[in-house]
N, C-alpha and C positions, 0 to 999 in steps of 0.2 A: 379712123377719125381722131383717136386720143393721140396717135403720133403726130399728127398736123398741128395739134394745139400746143405741143410741148414747147417748141420755141417761144411761143405766145406767153405761154405761162411762166416760163423762165425770165422773159424780159421783164414781165410784171413784177416778178420777186426781186428783181435787181433794181429796178427803177423805183420801187416804192417800198423799200425796207421799212421805213419809218412807221409805216402803217399797218405792218403785219402784227398778229397777236403772237409774237415770239414767245411761244411757251418755254411761256413764263410762269387769370393771375399766373405768368410765365416764371420758369426756374432761372436764376442768374448764371452769369459766367463764373466758373469756378474761380475763386480768390487767388489760388496758387497760380493761375494762368496770367494774372494781370499784374504788370510791373507797377511801381509807384508812381509813376508819372502819367499812367494811363488815364487816371480820373482828374488830374491836376493841369493837363495841357489844355491851353487856350486855342488850340487849332480849331478854326470855325469851318464848318461843313454845311452846305445846303442839304444833304442827304438826310432823310428823317432818321436812319439808322446807318451804322458804319462800324467795322472793324479793320484793324491792321494787325496781321499775325506773322510772327517769325516762322517761316515754312518749317524749319529744322527742329525748334523746340516746341512749338506749338504755343509759344507765350504770346500774349495780347499785349501791343505797344500802345495801341489806342482803341477806345471804345466809346460809341455814342449810342445809347438805347440798343446795346448789342444783343439783348435778349427780348426784345419786343417782337411779337409775332406779326409777320408781313407776308404779302403775297409775294413769291418769288419771280414769277414768270419764267422765262426761259433758262435762267440759272440752274433750274430744277434739273435741267438735263446733265449737269456734272455727275449727279447721282445715276441717272441711266447709263452714262459712259462707265462709271465705276464698276457698276454690277455686270456690264457687257463684258468688261475686261477680266473681271474676276470669274466669270463663267463660260467664257469662250476664247478661241483663237481667231486672229485677225483672218486667216484664210478660209474660215468657216463661212458657208453660204446661207443667205436668210432669203425665201420666198415670200413675198408679201401678199397677205391676205386681203380679202375685200374690206374687211373691218380696219385693218391697218392703214389702208390707203384713204378710206373715206370718213373715218371716225375722227375727223380735226375740223375746226370752224372754218366757214367759207374765207377765203381772203387770208387766211393765216399762212405762216412760212412753210414752204415745201419746195421740192426738187421736181415734182412731178412724177413721182414713182408710180409704176403702173401695177394693178392687181395681176399676180402671177409672176412678176418680175424677180428675177434673183440678182441679189448683189452680195459681195463679201461683206464681212462684218467690218472690216477696214473701211470700205467704200461708205458703209451706213454711219460709222462713227465720223467720219470726214464731212458727211453731209449735215451731221448734227452739230459739229464744232464751227464750220465754216458757214453754214446756211441756215442754222437752227430748224432743221426740216423735221416738222411735226410727225409726219408720217414715217420717217426714218426712225423716229424715237419709239413710234408704236410698234414697228417692226422688230426693234432691238428688244422690247418688252416682251412680245410674243415668243421671240427666239429663246429668252431666258427662262421664262416662267409660263408660257403657253397662253396667257392672256395678260391685257393690261391691267385688269383687276388685281390679279395674283402678283403681278409684279410691283404695283403700287404698295402692297401690304408689304413685299420684301423690301422696297426701298425704305419704308419707315422702320422696319425692323433693323435694317443695316445701319441707318442713321443712329439709332439708339445704341447699337454696339460701338460706334464710333465716339459716343458721348454727348450726340444730340439730344437736347431734352425738351425743346419746344418746336419740334418738326413733325409735321403730318402730310404725306404725299398721297394722293387720290389718282394721279395720273403719270404718264411718264415724260411729257413734254411741258407742262406748266401752264397749259391753258386755264383760264380762271375758273376757280372753284372755290367757295367759301371756306371749304374744309382743307383746301391745299395750302399749307402754310409752312414757313419756317423763320429763322432769325438770322442776322449777320453773322453771329459767332457760329451757329450750326453749319452754316454755309462755308465758313472758312475751315471748319473741321472736315467736311466733305472734300473741299478743295485740296487740303493738305494730304489727305489720304491717297488722292488721285495720283500726287507726285511719286508714290512708291511704284508706280508702273511705268516701266521705261518706255512701253508702247505709246503710253499718252504722252510722256516727255516728248517722243520723237514727233508728234502730230501737233502738239499745241502750239509750236512757234511758227508753223507754216501758215501763209496766208492764201495759198492756191492749190488746187487739186483738180485733176481730170478724172471723170469717170468714162471709161470708153464704151462704146455700144454694148448693150446687153441682150438677152433673150427676147426683150420686148422693145428694145429701144435701139435704132439705128444710127442715132447721133450722140456724139459726145457731149457730156454736160461738163461745163466749165465752172467750178466752184471758187467764188472770191470771198475772202473773209469779211466779217462786218465790223470786227473790233478795231475802232480807229486809233486806238494807241499802238496798235501794232501796223499801221499803214505810213510808211515813211512820208507819203504825199499828203498826209492829214495835218491839219493845224493842231490836232489833239496827240500827234505821235508822241510817245514817250521812249526814249532810246532803250531804256532798261528793261522795258516791258518785254516779257517772255511767252505770254499766253493769257487765256482767260475766256470767259463766256457772256456775251451780252443777254439782254432779256427786256421784254416790254409788253404790257398789255395796259389797256385804259384804266384798270383797277390798280395795278401794281406801278404803274409808269415805268421810269427806266430803272432797271437793276443791273449790276454789273459785278463780276468777280475777276480779278486780274492778278498775275503773277509778275513779279520783277525781281531782277538780280543784279547786284552791284557789289564788286570787291568779295565775292565769296559769300555774301549774305543775300538770302532768298526772302522775299515777302510776299505776303497774300493780302490784298485789299478787297474788302466787300463793301459796296454802298448800295443802299435800296430806297425806292421812292425819291426819284430825282426827276426834276423837269429839264426839258431841253438837253444840253450838253453837260448838266451839272455832274452828272456821273463820270465824265472823264476829267473835269477839272478838279473834282473832289479826290478821285482816285489819285491823280498826280501830286495833289496836296498831301494825300497821305504818304505817298512813297517817299517825296522829299522829306517830309517830316521824320520818317523812320530811317532813311539813309544817313541823314545829317545828325541824327541824335543817338543811335544805337549802332551795335556791332555783335554779331553771333560769334560767341567764344566757344571753343571745343574744350568741354572739361574734361573728358577722358575717352580713351580709346577702348573699345570693347575687349580688343585683343590682349590689352595690357593689365586687364582687370579679371582675370579668370582664377577659378580656384577649382580643386578637386575634392569632391565629397563622397564618403564611402556610403554604401547603401546596404542596409541590413534589414533582416525581418526575424522577429522573435517567434521561435517554434520550440515547443516543449520547454519554455521558459529559459531558453538560451538564445543569444543573438547569432543569427547566421548571416555571414558576409556574402552579398549576392553579386557585388561589383561595385563600379564607381561611375558618378556623372561629373561632367565638367558644367560648372556653374559660371554665368558670365552675363553681362547686360545684352539685351537683344540687339542693340547697335550702339554705334558712338553716340555719346551724349554731348548735347550743345545747349548753351543758356545765352539768353539775350541780356547784355549788359550796356549800361549808358557808356559812350566813348570816353576812352581815358581811365576806365577803371583799372586798378592795379590787380592783376590776377596771379601775382607771385605766390600770394599766401593761400592759394587754393588747397584744401586737404581733403582726401578720400579716406573715409572709414569703412570697413567691412564687417557686415554683420550676418555670418553664414555659419550653421553648425559643422562639426567635423563629421557627423554621420546623420544619415536621415533614414527613416523607415519606409521600407518598399510598400507599395509600388510607387515609381516616380515616372511622370509622363513627360515627353519632350515639351518645352515651353512652361513648365510648372514653376512657380515662384518658389525658390528656396532659401533666399536671403535678400539682403539689401545692401547698397551702397550710399553711404551719406556723404554728400559734397558740401563742404563749408567754405566760406570766405570771410576773413576777419572774424571768425568765432561764430558766425551766423551760417545756419543751414540753408542753402540755396537750392538744394535739388536732392531728392531721394530717388534712387533707381533701383528697380527690382533686378535681382540676379536670378535668370532663368536657366533651367536644365537644357543643357545642349543635346542632350541624349535621353533615352528612357531606359529604365530597369524594371523589369516584370517583377510581381510577387511569384513566390514558389508555386509552382503547379502540383497537383495531386501526385504525379509521378516523381517530382522531385521530392516531395515530402516522403513518399513510399520509400525511394531510394535512400533519403537520410535515416528513415527508420530503420531500414535493413542494414544500413552501415552502422547505426546505433547499436542493433542487436548483435551484428558480427563483432562489433567493438567489445561489447559486454561478453560475448561467448569467448573472445580471444583474451580477455582480461581474466576470466574463470579458468580457461585452459593454462594460462600463464601461472595463476594461483596454485592449480592443482599440481603442475609441473615442480612449482617451488617446493610445496608441501612435500611431494615424493622425494625431491633431491635433499630436503632437509632431513626426511626420515631415513633415507639411505645413508647420509652422511652421519646422522645420530647413530644408526646401526654400526656403521665402520667405526666411528670413534669409541662406541661402547665394546664393540669386539676387541678393537685394538687395546682399549685399557683392560679388559679381562685377559687378553693374551699376555699382557706385561705382568698383570697380578699373579696369574698361573705361574708365569716364568719365575717370578720373584719368589713365590711360595716353594716351588720346587728347589731353587737355589737355597732357601733357607733350610729346607729338610735334609739338603745334601751336606750343609754345613754342620747341622746338628749331628748327622749320622757319623761324620768324620770326627767330631769331637768324641762321640761316645766310644769310638773304636780305639781312640789314643787312651782313653781312660782304661 
């Protein structure tokens, strides 16, 4: 019976996407991430909150109430996708539980996944990206952490690790809950992190995908994307847009995260609480502003700023050299500058010790690079250990002690030999001198005897 209703349910979700509940005192954006123009721009937006971020550097080019807590709706699912990619492979299989399928609001976005149906992780993520499928998000949550509740805690913890300071998730899909909130700035941080996954980059720009028949479904699912800035036939099409996620609930209104790239510069736009198509027009205005006024400049290549550091450990009041590490930036460093800025005066200063005490872990910060332009510091970059050097083990210390004792005994032995040789040499010298003295006395006696005879 459920199979007969699948085409009907799919048709409803395609015909009435705008009516689906697309699940869907604060700390401020760090000052070092905000350019001078961010707060002075007269760019007018209808969105209640918005952020434009350089995807390479993380710098904010425009902010409007960027740290104001808002209901995110379905842009929540970007974090769901991130955790799924961080903890699984696209070929992994997910079998949907009763709770995953049925614990969504009636009429909310879905692709009619059935209880007991098995899909690959890639198919689940495609359903989330293109159709904002709420049951697909639940399935991904259970796949990663066993339950939606545990996954929501995981989402919040991961958000904090990324630098999000005003975010709390209670579900994997963004369906409305008063305790489920984030900010435009925090969502931009999450969207930026997603770009580090090539699997996501390969999926985010596609607007169509087919899920073939499964163990529970005999028909193919045809998934069409909802993001109108990605649709060449839409009046809101934006040629440079490369991906993103839509969201809507009656409480959150329209929310939108979008990526765009032009002339090697990649931007992330987030707008929240928009009416009608304002989320598309505001996003286009943000991208136009960013591309027209800024450029992303490569300050330094990680490969060109590596240094070798000796690793030592003090044992028995003496430094013991254990090896070396290579210190380098974690990645190439970019910075967003107003177009036309003269970058010929960029200088890089290295602050890194010649030696460091063990143990050293891979990824440990061991120094910094300070990048300045026109005498003003514009970026400080951590130098990370590219390899690890462990502290000495008990066995190594025992071997060192044994070596020290052996060395002492060797020195004592050498000292004894030297004393014996010196004694022998002294005896030889004494005997030689005695021999010559006796010989001289005999000669003297002979001479006296001869003189006496002559008389």
